N, C-alpha and C positions, 0 to 999 in steps of 0.2 A: 504494500500500500504506500503510495507516494503522498507526502504532506508538504505543502509549500511553506507554511508558517512554522518556525521552530518552536514557538510556544505551544502550538497545537500538538506538535510531535511529543514534547515533554509531557503534556497532559495525557496523551494517549498512552505513553510509556508508564505513567503512574497508574492509570486505571488498569492497565494490563498487569502491573506488579501487584496492585491491590487485589485484583481478582485471583492472581496466582497464590498470594498469601492466604486469602480467604479459603480457597480450595484446599491448600495444604493444611491449614488450621482445622478445617472440618474433617479432613482425612485423619489427622492425628487424634482428634476427639473421638471419631468413630472407632479407631484402633483401640483407644483406651477403654471404651465401652465394651468392645469385644473381649479384651483381656479380663475385665472385671467379671464378665459372664463365664469365661473359661476357668478362672481361678476357682469358682465355686464347683464346677464340674471336676477339676483336677483334685480338689480337696476331698470331694465325695468319693472319687474312684481310687486315687493313689496316695492321698495325703495321710499324714500321721498327726494325730492331735495328742498333746501332752498337757496335763493339768498340773500346775505346781503352785505353791504358795508364793505370795509377794507381799512386800511391805511398801505401802504407798504413802509418800509425803505429800500432803494436800496443800496446806497454807503455811507460810512462814512470815514472821514479823520480826524485824530487828528492834531490839529494845532501845527506845529513845534514851539518849544521854549515856548509854552503855553499849556501844556498837559492837563489842566483842560477843554479845549474847544474842541468841535468836530463840524466840518461842515459836513452835510449829505444831501443827496438827498432823496426825498420821493414823493409818489403820492397816490392819492385815486383810489380805484377800485370800481366803482359804477355800479351795475346791471342796465340794461335798464329798463325803466319804473318803477323805484324804488320809491314808495310812501309810506313812513312809518312815523309814529309819534314817535319821540324820547323823552323819559322822562329823565330829569336830576334831580337827587336827591342830595340835599346838606346835609352837616353834621348836620345842625340844624333841619333837617326833612322837610324843604320846598322843593318843586319840581316845575319844569317848564316843559311844554310840547310844542313841536314845530315840524314842518316838518324837515326832514333831510337837505333839501336845505337851510333852514333858519339857521340851526346850524353851518354849515361849508360853508363859502363863497368860499373857494378854491376847492370845490368838483369836482373831475374828470376833471379839465380843462387842467392842465399841471404839469410839474415837480416843486416841491417846494424845495428850498435850505434853510436849517435850520442851525442856529448857536445855539448850546446847551452848557451848562456848567455843569460839573460834580458836584453833591452835595454829594459826598461820597457814603455812604450806602443808601442814599435816592433817588438815580437815577440821572436823568438829568433834568435840567430846561431849557426850550426853551427861548432864549433871543431875537431871531430875525427870521423871516420867509420872504422869498422873492419868489414870484411865477414867474417862467419864462414863459411868455405867448407863447402859441403854441409850446412848446418844450416837446416832448414826450420821448426823450432819450438823455442823456448827460453823460459825464464822468467828474469827478472833480479830481484835483491833486494840491498839494502844491509843490513848488520847494524844492530842498534839503536844501537850506538855510532858507526857510520859508519866504523869502521876496516877493514871487509872488504866486498867486493863478490862476489856469487855469480852464476854463470851455470849454469843447469840445462838440459842438452841433453836434451830429452824423448825423441827417437828412440833415443838410446843409453843413457839413464838415467845420465848422467855429470854430476856436480856439480863445477864448477871454482870455486875460491875464490882471490881476489886481494886484495892489500892496496890499500886505497883512500885512503890518506893523501895521496898525490900523484896527482892526476887524469891528468897527462901520463904518468907512469910506469904508471898503471893501464892506459891505452890502449896503451902500448908492450907491456906484458905480454900483453894480450888479443891483440894483433896477432901476437906471436911464436909 
Protein backbone atom coordinates (compact mmCIF):
# COMPACT_ATOMS: atom_id res chain seq x y z
CA UNK A 1 0.00 0.00 0.00
CA UNK A 2 1.40 3.37 -1.04
CA UNK A 3 0.90 6.42 1.24
CA UNK A 4 1.91 9.90 0.10
CA UNK A 5 1.73 11.66 3.47
CA UNK A 6 4.39 10.59 6.04
CA UNK A 7 2.10 11.38 8.99
CA UNK A 8 -0.52 9.06 7.59
CA UNK A 9 2.10 6.35 7.18
CA UNK A 10 3.08 6.71 10.84
CA UNK A 11 -0.60 6.55 11.88
CA UNK A 12 -1.12 3.41 9.84
CA UNK A 13 2.01 1.88 11.36
CA UNK A 14 0.79 2.59 14.86
CA UNK A 15 -2.62 1.14 14.26
CA UNK A 16 -1.03 -1.98 12.79
CA UNK A 17 1.28 -2.25 15.81
CA UNK A 18 -1.64 -1.71 18.17
CA UNK A 19 -3.65 -4.38 16.41
CA UNK A 20 -0.69 -6.74 16.57
CA UNK A 21 -0.21 -6.06 20.28
CA UNK A 22 -3.92 -6.54 21.00
CA UNK A 23 -4.00 -9.86 19.16
CA UNK A 24 -0.82 -11.05 20.95
CA UNK A 25 -2.29 -9.99 24.31
CA UNK A 26 -5.55 -11.84 23.68
CA UNK A 27 -3.58 -14.91 22.55
CA UNK A 28 -1.52 -14.86 25.77
CA UNK A 29 -4.68 -14.42 27.86
CA UNK A 30 -6.28 -17.35 26.04
CA UNK A 31 -3.19 -19.53 26.68
CA UNK A 32 -3.29 -18.66 30.38
CA UNK A 33 -6.94 -19.67 30.59
CA UNK A 34 -6.15 -22.97 28.87
CA UNK A 35 -3.29 -23.64 31.31
CA UNK A 36 -5.56 -22.95 34.28
CA UNK A 37 -8.01 -25.54 32.99
CA UNK A 38 -5.24 -28.06 32.26
CA UNK A 39 -3.78 -27.71 35.75
CA UNK A 40 -7.00 -29.00 37.25
CA UNK A 41 -7.01 -31.97 34.87
CA UNK A 42 -3.32 -32.66 35.57
CA UNK A 43 -3.83 -32.53 39.34
CA UNK A 44 -6.81 -34.87 39.19
CA UNK A 45 -5.07 -37.42 36.94
CA UNK A 46 -1.37 -37.24 37.83
CA UNK A 47 -0.86 -34.90 40.75
CA UNK A 48 0.05 -35.69 44.30
CA UNK A 49 -1.48 -33.78 47.17
CA UNK A 50 0.20 -33.51 50.53
CA UNK A 51 -1.23 -32.01 53.66
CA UNK A 52 1.13 -30.67 56.29
CA UNK A 53 0.81 -28.21 59.15
CA UNK A 54 1.85 -24.59 58.84
CA UNK A 55 2.37 -21.63 61.13
CA UNK A 56 0.86 -18.48 59.66
CA UNK A 57 1.98 -15.00 60.75
CA UNK A 58 -1.00 -12.73 60.12
CA UNK A 59 -0.52 -9.19 61.49
CA UNK A 60 2.54 -7.49 62.93
CA UNK A 61 2.90 -4.10 64.60
CA UNK A 62 6.14 -2.41 65.62
CA UNK A 63 5.91 -1.15 69.20
CA UNK A 64 5.96 2.68 69.12
CA UNK A 65 8.98 4.20 70.88
CA UNK A 66 10.56 0.70 71.16
CA UNK A 67 11.31 -0.20 67.56
CA UNK A 68 13.23 -3.38 68.46
CA UNK A 69 9.95 -5.02 69.55
CA UNK A 70 7.13 -6.37 67.38
CA UNK A 71 3.70 -7.60 68.47
CA UNK A 72 2.16 -10.01 65.97
CA UNK A 73 -0.76 -12.39 65.59
CA UNK A 74 -0.32 -15.91 64.30
CA UNK A 75 -2.12 -19.22 64.10
CA UNK A 76 -1.55 -22.84 63.16
CA UNK A 77 -3.12 -24.46 60.14
CA UNK A 78 -3.52 -28.17 60.86
CA UNK A 79 -4.99 -30.61 58.34
CA UNK A 80 -7.80 -32.80 59.65
CA UNK A 81 -6.70 -36.19 60.96
CA UNK A 82 -3.03 -35.20 60.87
CA UNK A 83 -1.00 -37.88 62.60
CA UNK A 84 2.69 -37.57 61.91
CA UNK A 85 5.85 -38.12 63.86
CA UNK A 86 8.11 -35.09 64.03
CA UNK A 87 11.85 -35.45 64.48
CA UNK A 88 13.82 -32.62 66.07
CA UNK A 89 17.58 -32.78 65.48
CA UNK A 90 19.85 -30.77 67.74
CA UNK A 91 23.24 -29.24 66.90
CA UNK A 92 25.09 -31.88 68.94
CA UNK A 93 23.58 -34.66 66.79
CA UNK A 94 20.99 -35.91 69.28
CA UNK A 95 17.37 -36.08 68.18
CA UNK A 96 13.89 -36.50 69.64
CA UNK A 97 10.81 -37.95 68.01
CA UNK A 98 7.26 -37.17 69.09
CA UNK A 99 3.76 -36.66 67.71
CA UNK A 100 2.94 -33.24 66.33
CA UNK A 101 0.31 -32.66 69.04
CA UNK A 102 2.96 -33.22 71.72
CA UNK A 103 5.36 -30.79 70.05
CA UNK A 104 3.04 -27.77 70.00
CA UNK A 105 0.46 -27.32 72.69
CA UNK A 106 -1.14 -24.33 70.91
CA UNK A 107 -1.85 -26.29 67.75
CA UNK A 108 -4.81 -25.06 65.76
CA UNK A 109 -6.91 -23.83 68.66
CA UNK A 110 -6.95 -20.03 68.39
CA UNK A 111 -5.03 -16.88 67.54
CA UNK A 112 -1.67 -16.45 69.26
CA UNK A 113 -0.34 -12.99 70.10
CA UNK A 114 3.47 -12.90 70.17
CA UNK A 115 6.00 -10.39 71.45
CA UNK A 116 9.28 -10.66 69.58
CA UNK A 117 12.52 -8.72 69.78
CA UNK A 118 14.76 -7.97 66.83
CA UNK A 119 18.20 -9.54 67.06
CA UNK A 120 19.65 -7.60 64.13
CA UNK A 121 20.85 -9.87 61.33
CA UNK A 122 19.96 -12.95 63.38
CA UNK A 123 16.20 -12.50 63.02
CA UNK A 124 13.74 -12.31 65.90
CA UNK A 125 13.58 -13.89 69.33
CA UNK A 126 10.15 -14.69 70.79
CA UNK A 127 9.86 -13.26 74.29
CA UNK A 128 6.23 -13.99 75.06
CA UNK A 129 3.22 -15.81 73.56
CA UNK A 130 -0.38 -15.59 74.66
CA UNK A 131 -3.13 -17.68 73.13
CA UNK A 132 -6.53 -16.00 72.83
CA UNK A 133 -8.99 -18.80 73.57
CA UNK A 134 -11.69 -19.39 70.95
CA UNK A 135 -10.60 -16.35 68.92
CA UNK A 136 -10.33 -17.12 65.22
CA UNK A 137 -9.95 -13.59 63.84
CA UNK A 138 -8.78 -10.34 65.40
CA UNK A 139 -7.08 -7.07 64.58
CA UNK A 140 -4.37 -5.41 66.66
CA UNK A 141 -3.20 -1.79 66.79
CA UNK A 142 -1.13 0.54 68.95
CA UNK A 143 -2.33 4.09 69.59
CA UNK A 144 -0.35 6.82 67.82
CA UNK A 145 1.34 7.79 71.08
CA UNK A 146 2.12 4.16 71.93
CA UNK A 147 0.42 4.37 75.34
CA UNK A 148 -2.41 1.98 74.43
CA UNK A 149 -2.79 -1.32 72.60
CA UNK A 150 -6.09 -2.51 71.18
CA UNK A 151 -7.35 -5.95 70.21
CA UNK A 152 -10.55 -6.06 68.17
CA UNK A 153 -12.26 -9.47 68.30
CA UNK A 154 -14.07 -9.57 64.97
CA UNK A 155 -16.48 -12.44 65.60
CA UNK A 156 -17.82 -10.77 68.79
CA UNK A 157 -17.35 -7.09 67.77
CA UNK A 158 -15.48 -6.44 71.03
CA UNK A 159 -12.62 -3.96 71.37
CA UNK A 160 -10.23 -4.51 74.27
CA UNK A 161 -7.89 -1.64 75.18
CA UNK A 162 -4.75 -2.18 77.29
CA UNK A 163 -2.02 0.09 78.60
CA UNK A 164 1.16 -0.60 76.66
CA UNK A 165 3.70 1.40 78.64
CA UNK A 166 5.13 -1.84 80.10
CA UNK A 167 5.21 -4.72 77.60
CA UNK A 168 5.51 -7.42 80.28
CA UNK A 169 2.42 -6.08 82.07
CA UNK A 170 0.63 -5.74 78.71
CA UNK A 171 1.03 -9.47 78.02
CA UNK A 172 0.08 -10.32 81.63
CA UNK A 173 -3.13 -8.28 81.15
CA UNK A 174 -3.91 -9.94 77.80
CA UNK A 175 -3.38 -13.38 79.35
CA UNK A 176 -5.71 -12.62 82.29
